[in-house]
C-alpha positions in Angstrom: 167.0 -23.7 117.4 164.6 -23.8 115.1 166.6 -24.5 112.2 167.3 -28.3 111.4 169.3 -27.4 108.0 172.8 -25.7 108.4 175.8 -24.9 106.2 177.8 -26.8 108.7 176.2 -30.0 109.9 176.1 -30.8 113.9 178.7 -33.4 114.5 181.1 -31.5 112.6 184.4 -30.0 113.8 184.9 -26.3 114.3 188.1 -24.6 114.9 188.5 -21.7 117.1 191.0 -19.7 118.1 192.1 -18.3 121.4 189.7 -20.5 123.2 191.0 -19.5 126.9 189.3 -15.7 125.8 186.3 -14.4 126.9 184.1 -14.2 124.0 186.0 -17.3 122.7 185.1 -19.3 125.9 181.5 -18.9 125.3 181.6 -19.6 121.4 182.6 -22.8 122.1 180.0 -23.2 125.3 177.5 -22.3 122.4 179.1 -24.2 119.6 179.1 -27.7 122.4 175.6 -27.3 123.4 174.5 -27.1 119.4 176.1 -30.3 119.1 179.1 -29.0 117.1 182.7 -30.4 118.1 185.3 -28.1 118.7 189.3 -28.1 118.5 190.4 -24.9 120.1 193.9 -23.2 119.8 196.0 -21.8 122.7 199.3 -20.3 122.7 200.3 -22.4 126.5 198.9 -25.0 127.4 196.1 -24.8 129.7 194.6 -28.3 131.3 192.3 -26.5 133.1 190.2 -25.3 130.1 190.5 -28.8 128.8 188.8 -29.9 132.3 186.2 -27.5 132.1 184.7 -28.4 129.1 185.3 -32.0 129.6 183.3 -31.6 132.9 180.2 -29.9 131.3 180.2 -31.8 127.7 182.2 -34.7 127.9 186.3 -35.1 126.9 185.7 -36.1 123.4 183.8 -32.8 122.9 186.5 -30.6 122.6 190.3 -30.8 122.2 192.8 -28.3 122.4 195.8 -27.4 120.0 198.8 -25.6 120.6 199.6 -22.1 118.4 201.8 -20.3 119.7 203.0 -18.0 117.0 200.2 -16.6 114.3 202.6 -14.9 112.3 204.7 -18.1 112.1 204.1 -19.5 108.1 201.9 -22.5 107.9 201.2 -22.1 112.1 197.7 -23.4 111.2 197.9 -26.2 108.7 198.1 -29.1 111.4 195.2 -27.8 112.8 192.5 -27.2 109.7 193.0 -30.5 109.0 189.4 -32.0 109.3 188.1 -29.6 110.1 184.4 -27.3 108.2 184.2 -24.4 110.2 186.8 -21.8 111.4 185.9 -19.1 114.1 188.9 -16.5 114.5 188.4 -14.9 117.4 192.1 -14.6 119.2 193.7 -11.5 118.7 196.8 -11.8 117.3 199.0 -9.5 119.0 202.3 -10.3 120.1 202.2 -10.1 124.3 204.5 -6.6 123.9 202.3 -5.0 121.6 201.6 -1.6 122.7 203.3 0.4 122.5 206.4 1.4 120.7 205.8 0.1 117.0 202.2 -0.3 116.2 203.1 -0.8 112.9 204.7 -4.0 113.9 201.8 -5.1 115.5 199.7 -4.4 112.5 201.8 -6.4 110.4 201.6 -9.1 113.1 197.9 -9.2 113.1 197.4 -8.8 109.4 200.1 -11.9 108.6 198.5 -14.4 111.6 195.2 -13.4 109.8 196.2 -14.2 106.5 198.2 -17.2 107.1 194.8 -18.6 108.8 192.9 -17.6 105.7 195.6 -19.4 103.1 195.4 -22.5 105.7 192.0 -22.7 105.5 192.2 -22.4 101.6 193.8 -25.6 100.9 190.8 -27.4 102.5 187.8 -28.6 100.9 185.9 -29.5 104.2 185.9 -25.9 105.5 182.6 -24.3 104.3 182.8 -21.5 106.8 185.1 -18.9 108.5 184.1 -15.9 110.6 186.5 -13.4 112.3 185.6 -11.3 115.2 186.5 -7.8 114.5 185.1 -4.7 116.3 182.8 -2.0 116.6 185.9 0.4 116.0 186.7 -1.0 112.8 183.4 0.7 111.6 184.6 3.9 113.0 184.1 4.7 116.6 181.8 7.5 116.7 182.8 11.1 117.8 179.8 12.5 118.7 176.1 11.5 119.9 174.1 12.3 116.3 176.2 9.3 114.6 174.6 6.2 112.1 177.0 3.1 111.7 176.0 0.9 108.7 177.4 -2.3 107.0 179.5 -0.3 105.1 180.9 1.7 107.8 184.9 1.8 108.3 187.2 3.5 110.3 188.6 4.6 107.0 190.8 6.7 108.1 192.6 3.6 110.0 191.7 1.6 106.8 193.7 3.8 104.6 196.7 4.2 107.2 195.9 7.5 107.6 196.0 8.1 111.5 197.8 11.0 112.4 200.4 10.0 115.3 197.8 11.6 118.3 195.2 9.1 116.7 197.0 6.2 116.8 195.9 3.3 119.0 197.1 -0.5 118.6 193.9 -2.3 119.5 191.6 0.1 116.9 194.4 -0.1 114.2 195.0 -4.1 114.8 191.3 -4.4 114.7 190.3 -2.6 111.6 193.4 -3.1 109.5 192.8 -6.9 110.7 189.2 -7.1 109.2 189.5 -4.7 106.5 192.8 -6.4 104.9 190.6 -10.0 105.5 188.1 -8.9 103.3 190.6 -7.8 100.7 192.2 -11.2 100.5 189.1 -13.0 99.9 188.2 -10.7 97.5 191.2 -11.5 95.8 191.4 -15.0 96.0 187.9 -16.7 95.9 188.2 -19.3 98.6 185.9 -22.3 98.5 184.4 -20.7 101.6 182.1 -18.0 102.8 183.6 -15.6 104.2 181.6 -13.4 107.9 183.2 -11.3 110.5 181.1 -10.2 113.7 181.7 -6.9 115.4 180.7 -6.9 119.2 180.8 -3.7 120.8 181.2 -3.2 125.0 181.0 -7.0 125.9 179.6 -8.0 129.4 178.1 -11.4 130.9 179.2 -13.7 132.6 182.8 -15.4 132.8 182.9 -19.0 132.3 185.9 -19.6 134.7 187.8 -17.9 137.2 191.1 -18.5 135.0 189.6 -16.5 131.8 190.5 -12.8 131.9 187.1 -11.0 131.8 188.1 -8.7 128.8 185.7 -5.7 128.4 183.3 -7.3 131.7 187.0 -6.8 133.4 186.3 -2.8 133.5 182.8 -3.4 134.8 184.1 -5.6 137.8 186.7 -2.9 138.5 184.0 -0.7 139.4 183.3 -2.8 142.1 187.3 -1.7 143.7 186.5 2.2 142.6 187.7 2.0 139.6 186.9 4.9 137.4 188.8 3.8 133.8 185.2 3.0 132.0 184.3 5.9 132.3 186.9 8.1 129.9 187.5 4.7 128.2 184.1 4.4 126.5 182.6 8.1 126.3 179.8 6.9 124.1 178.7 3.5 125.9 176.6 0.6 123.8 176.4 -2.8 125.0 176.3 -6.5 124.1 176.1 -9.6 126.2 178.6 -12.1 126.1 176.0 -14.7 125.1 174.3 -12.9 122.6 178.0 -12.2 120.8 178.9 -15.8 120.9 175.5 -16.8 119.3 175.7 -14.4 116.6 179.5 -16.2 115.8 177.7 -19.7 115.9 174.7 -18.1 113.4 177.6 -16.7 110.8 179.1 -19.9 110.9 175.7 -22.2 109.8 173.2 -19.9 108.6 172.9 -20.4 104.8 171.5 -16.9 104.8 174.4 -15.2 106.1 176.8 -14.9 103.3 179.9 -12.4 103.3 178.3 -10.3 105.9 179.1 -8.1 108.7 176.8 -9.0 111.9 177.3 -6.0 114.6 177.1 -6.9 118.1 175.2 -4.1 119.6 171.8 -4.2 121.7 171.5 -0.8 123.0 173.2 2.1 124.6 173.7 2.8 128.0 174.5 5.0 130.7 177.1 5.0 133.3 174.6 6.2 135.8 173.1 3.0 135.0 175.5 0.4 135.2 176.3 2.4 138.7 172.6 2.0 140.1 172.5 -1.6 138.6 176.0 -2.7 140.6 174.7 -0.7 143.7 171.3 -3.1 143.4 174.0 -6.2 143.2 176.0 -5.2 146.3 174.3 -2.6 148.3 176.6 -2.3 151.1 179.5 -2.0 148.9 180.9 1.8 149.5 183.7 1.5 146.6 181.7 1.8 143.5 182.2 4.9 142.4 179.5 7.8 141.2 179.1 8.0 137.6 180.0 11.3 135.4 178.3 14.2 136.2 178.0 15.7 132.8 177.0 12.4 131.0 174.2 12.2 128.4 173.0 9.1 126.6 174.5 8.2 123.5 172.2 9.5 120.3 173.0 7.5 117.5 172.2 4.5 115.5 173.4 1.3 114.6 171.3 -0.2 111.6 172.5 -3.7 111.2 171.6 -4.1 114.8 168.0 -5.0 113.6 169.2 -7.5 111.4 171.1 -9.1 114.1 168.8 -8.9 116.7 166.6 -10.9 114.1 169.2 -13.7 113.6 168.9 -14.5 117.2 165.2 -14.7 117.4 165.1 -16.7 114.6 167.7 -19.6 115.4 167.9 -19.1 119.2 164.2 -17.7 120.3 165.3 -14.9 121.8 162.6 -12.2 122.3 165.4 -9.5 122.2 168.9 -8.7 123.1 169.6 -9.8 126.5 169.1 -6.9 128.9 171.9 -4.9 130.5 171.0 -5.7 133.8 170.6 -9.3 133.3 174.3 -9.4 131.9 175.7 -7.4 134.8 174.5 -9.5 137.4 175.6 -12.6 135.2 179.4 -11.0 135.2 179.3 -10.5 138.8 178.6 -14.0 139.9 181.3 -15.7 141.8 183.0 -18.0 139.3 184.7 -21.6 139.3 
């Protein structure tokens, strides 16, 4: 870390929602490493998570608070007290969303996000709010010649014009969640700067065995023969989870990052490369599936990724994005 003057000074307390999540737990780890204090939200008590961060960073560095229902009016009013910045990672989806009524899931997400923004706007101490979005909000590419920039949106979803066959709870909640948040900020002119981070397929170390591996779980599933990722991600790009967490931290404290969308996209890969790496890590594992025969490397461009890489270089001294092989090796290590 080369910069000493930040929009939010070290020692300040930062709220991180969904603290038990794959990306959120890494964000907390990065913030604590940088000298920030953290208040994390969870939906149910998780003493193991308290113990994990207390053992690593001290008992006073991270506290967990319960927010069981993001949609409830005033759900965040208490936990934003005394906070200097917010990183909203939790996907505000009800546990049964999936399914039959995507519109309800979208409303739940947007209402939860709006609740947090409204609560944050009442606190003059809050200088930065960062939302975790997803690359799907930029319009997941439908062909190899794609190009994404900072103004790219899945416009059909953003404008509510998807056909029944195209509908997806995750895609629509992530897109509408970010799109409506930007509209809220534009309309209400809060006293804080607002940024978003859009990760692609995220891989790498899972901090604790009780933490769901999210997209990394698709890769570890391949160790047991799972081929779902081949269909789930036909045009794959990746990013390491620590790189993603660091970009969230940069969006929180960098004075130069204001009103921006940071794209966490390290580069394209093929499932053949993943299979080769997994077989190198576990050479005796006969369950690892063969990669698709007709697979081709993704030929596309994510122009904002260059700026994100420069920010990682500037603030964390990285020479480049974390390589895929290093991410997978870290993600398959045995957890506590």
